[in-house]
VMD Tcl script that draws the C-alpha trace (Angstrom):
set ca {
  {30.11 -18.93 -26.41}
  {29.28 -16.71 -23.45}
  {32.03 -16.71 -20.82}
  {31.42 -17.21 -17.13}
  {33.12 -13.84 -16.61}
  {30.44 -12.10 -18.67}
  {27.70 -13.72 -16.59}
  {29.53 -12.93 -13.36}
  {29.82 -9.26 -14.35}
  {26.12 -9.23 -15.22}
  {25.35 -10.71 -11.82}
  {27.39 -8.00 -10.11}
  {25.26 -5.40 -11.89}
  {22.09 -7.19 -10.90}
  {23.21 -7.35 -7.27}
  {23.90 -3.61 -7.30}
  {20.50 -3.00 -8.87}
  {18.81 -5.14 -6.22}
  {20.62 -3.25 -3.49}
  {19.56 0.11 -4.91}
  {15.95 -0.98 -5.35}
  {15.87 -2.45 -1.86}
  {17.18 0.82 -0.44}
  {14.58 2.76 -2.43}
  {11.84 0.58 -0.91}
  {13.29 1.11 2.55}
  {13.55 4.90 2.13}
  {10.03 5.19 0.70}
  {8.68 3.04 3.53}
  {10.40 5.28 6.08}
  {9.13 8.45 4.42}
  {5.56 7.12 4.32}
  {5.66 5.76 7.85}
  {3.75 8.13 10.15}
  {3.04 5.47 12.76}
  {5.16 7.08 15.50}
  {3.65 10.53 14.95}
  {0.14 9.07 14.64}
  {0.59 7.09 17.87}
  {1.78 10.20 19.70}
  {-1.14 12.25 18.39}
  {-3.58 9.53 19.44}
  {-2.05 9.27 22.92}
  {-2.12 13.07 23.29}
  {-5.80 13.14 22.24}
  {-6.66 10.42 24.81}
  {-4.73 12.20 27.56}
  {-6.36 15.53 26.69}
  {-9.79 13.93 26.91}
  {-8.95 12.34 30.28}
  {-7.57 15.65 31.53}
  {-10.72 17.51 30.48}
  {-12.88 14.95 32.29}
  {-10.77 15.25 35.45}
  {-10.91 19.06 35.37}
  {-14.68 18.99 34.88}
  {-15.09 16.55 37.76}
  {-12.77 18.64 39.93}
  {-14.80 21.78 39.24}
  {-18.08 19.99 40.04}
  {-16.67 18.56 43.29}
  {-15.31 21.97 44.26}
  {-18.77 23.57 43.77}
  {-20.32 20.72 45.74}
  {-17.84 21.32 48.57}
  {-18.63 25.05 48.59}
  {-22.32 24.22 49.05}
  {-21.45 21.88 51.94}
  {-19.38 24.64 53.53}
  {-22.25 27.10 53.14}
  {-24.66 24.63 54.73}
  {-22.15 23.94 57.52}
  {-21.83 27.65 58.21}
  {-25.61 27.94 58.45}
  {-25.80 25.07 60.93}
  {-22.94 26.40 63.04}
  {-24.59 29.86 63.10}
  {-27.75 28.24 64.44}
  {-25.72 26.22 66.92}
  {-23.74 29.09 68.41}
  {-26.12 32.04 67.97}
  {-27.97 31.27 71.22}
  {-31.29 31.68 69.46}
  {-32.16 27.99 69.85}
  {-32.71 26.84 73.43}
  {-34.14 23.37 72.87}
  {-31.45 20.80 73.74}
  {-32.76 18.13 71.36}
  {-32.82 20.59 68.50}
  {-29.32 21.78 69.39}
  {-28.12 18.17 69.49}
  {-29.63 17.49 66.07}
  {-28.00 20.60 64.64}
  {-24.67 19.52 66.16}
  {-24.90 16.08 64.55}
  {-25.80 17.64 61.19}
  {-22.78 19.96 61.49}
  {-20.47 16.98 62.22}
  {-21.87 15.06 59.26}
  {-21.30 18.08 57.01}
  {-17.70 18.36 58.26}
  {-17.09 14.69 57.43}
  {-18.61 15.16 53.96}
  {-16.45 18.22 53.37}
  {-13.33 16.36 54.51}
  {-14.10 13.45 52.17}
  {-14.63 15.82 49.25}
  {-11.39 17.65 50.13}
  {-9.50 14.35 49.98}
  {-11.01 13.53 46.58}
  {-10.14 17.01 45.35}
  {-6.50 16.53 46.43}
  {-6.36 13.16 44.66}
  {-7.89 14.66 41.53}
  {-5.43 17.55 41.60}
  {-2.50 15.12 41.84}
  {-3.91 13.18 38.88}
  {-4.40 16.41 36.91}
  {-0.81 17.50 37.58}
  {0.54 14.06 36.59}
  {-1.46 14.09 33.34}
  {-0.40 17.66 32.57}
  {3.24 16.68 33.03}
  {2.88 13.61 30.80}
  {0.98 15.63 28.21}
  {3.72 18.25 28.11}
  {6.34 15.53 27.64}
  {4.39 13.90 24.80}
  {3.79 17.23 23.08}
  {7.53 17.89 23.22}
  {8.23 14.44 21.79}
  {5.66 15.05 19.04}
  {7.29 18.36 18.16}
  {10.71 16.68 17.95}
  {9.29 13.86 15.80}
  {7.67 16.30 13.39}
  {10.92 18.27 13.08}
  {12.82 15.05 12.39}
  {10.27 14.06 9.74}
  {10.83 17.39 8.01}
  {14.59 16.80 8.04}
  {14.08 13.24 6.75}
  {11.82 14.46 3.96}
  {14.65 16.65 2.68}
  {17.58 14.28 3.26}
  {15.88 11.06 2.23}
  {14.16 12.81 -0.67}
  {17.59 13.74 -2.02}
  {18.81 10.18 -1.47}
  {15.82 8.87 -3.44}
  {16.72 11.14 -6.34}
  {20.31 9.89 -6.29}
  {19.17 6.28 -6.10}
  {16.77 6.75 -9.01}
  {19.62 8.17 -11.12}
  {21.87 5.28 -10.08}
  {19.23 2.69 -10.99}
  {18.77 4.31 -14.40}
  {22.54 4.15 -15.01}
  {22.78 0.51 -13.91}
  {19.76 -0.49 -16.01}
  {21.40 1.10 -19.05}
  {24.65 -0.76 -18.34}
  {22.76 -4.01 -17.82}
  {20.88 -3.67 -21.09}
  {24.14 -3.08 -22.92}
  {25.87 -5.97 -21.18}
  {22.96 -8.39 -21.66}
  {23.00 -7.69 -25.39}
  {26.48 -9.28 -25.61}
  {25.29 -12.56 -24.05}
  {23.78 -15.34 -26.12}
  {20.00 -15.64 -25.53}
  {20.18 -19.26 -24.36}
  {22.91 -18.42 -21.82}
  {20.98 -15.36 -20.67}
  {17.82 -17.44 -20.17}
  {19.72 -20.02 -18.15}
  {21.30 -17.26 -16.07}
  {17.90 -15.68 -15.37}
  {16.42 -19.04 -14.41}
  {19.29 -19.82 -12.04}
  {19.22 -16.31 -10.57}
  {15.54 -16.74 -9.77}
  {16.05 -20.21 -8.32}
  {19.21 -19.42 -6.33}
  {18.18 -16.28 -4.49}
  {19.83 -13.87 -6.92}
  {23.16 -15.69 -7.15}
  {23.39 -17.71 -10.36}
  {27.20 -17.49 -10.65}
  {29.57 -18.67 -7.92}
  {33.26 -17.84 -7.75}
  {35.74 -20.61 -7.15}
  {38.34 -19.86 -4.50}
  {40.85 -22.32 -3.05}
  {39.01 -25.17 -4.68}
  {35.68 -24.23 -3.06}
  {32.42 -23.10 -4.62}
  {31.66 -19.83 -2.83}
  {27.97 -20.39 -3.47}
  {27.66 -23.47 -1.28}
  {31.19 -23.67 0.25}
  {31.61 -27.25 -0.99}
  {34.94 -28.51 -2.30}
  {34.96 -29.19 -6.04}
  {36.17 -32.52 -7.44}
  {39.56 -32.18 -9.15}
  {38.23 -32.96 -12.61}
  {35.48 -30.36 -12.26}
  {37.96 -27.76 -11.05}
  {40.13 -28.43 -14.09}
  {37.16 -27.96 -16.43}
  {36.30 -24.62 -14.81}
  {39.88 -23.40 -15.06}
  {40.11 -24.31 -18.72}
  {37.33 -21.83 -19.50}
  {36.27 -23.77 -22.58}
  {32.78 -24.64 -21.31}
  {30.10 -23.67 -18.86}
  {30.47 -25.77 -15.69}
  {27.81 -26.09 -12.99}
  {28.63 -26.85 -9.37}
  {27.76 -30.47 -8.67}
  {26.48 -29.49 -5.22}
  {24.44 -26.29 -5.68}
  {23.97 -26.15 -9.47}
  {25.37 -22.63 -9.89}
  {27.58 -21.65 -12.81}
  {31.19 -21.69 -11.66}
  {33.61 -18.86 -12.35}
  {37.35 -18.54 -11.72}
  {38.71 -15.02 -11.73}
}
mol new
graphics top color blue
foreach p $ca { graphics top sphere $p radius 0.5 }
foreach p [lrange $ca 0 end-1] q [lrange $ca 1 end] { graphics top cylinder $p $q radius 0.2 }
display resetview
């Protein structure tokens, strides 16, 4: 007959195996996860594109303003040269000069706004590039450290699997099948320890007669509440 202690020890091995495999999955997921770096690269690309557009627009507006200034200078030369004597013509030139000044002022204001936007984007871009650099350095460190942890975990899993195979060979096939079935049905915990008259699997108190049967160790006893195999250490 297979003892509850044998099954409990097997379960402890299985729990350690599950923990190692879960950690391996977690480490591999972390190593393969480039989402933070990819998001930063995407944001940097978008900001760079926006910055290029702003700079292009700024340059175009600046050229436009230079042309306005040149035109304004021409009009003011006409206005103050004394060559034109006709009052109506002088008045028209004066109005044109005022309109050009207003246009130039409006363009100047837009240029100042664009420059502020350019400086803000440059600052944000610099910050993101620094964050990207730090993230890439951290990924390189993780690749080394977590890569070593993966190697250690793989060796540990191999050792535990060898121990499990050896231990499982000492358990009767029928008992092993029942254990595997219960382990699958009970979230990995087929065997429950009994402490202070309680099943640690479901925390329910055991009837006195059931507790006596478990303590005798002469048979396999299932918890009447959760159905797990009971074990007294």
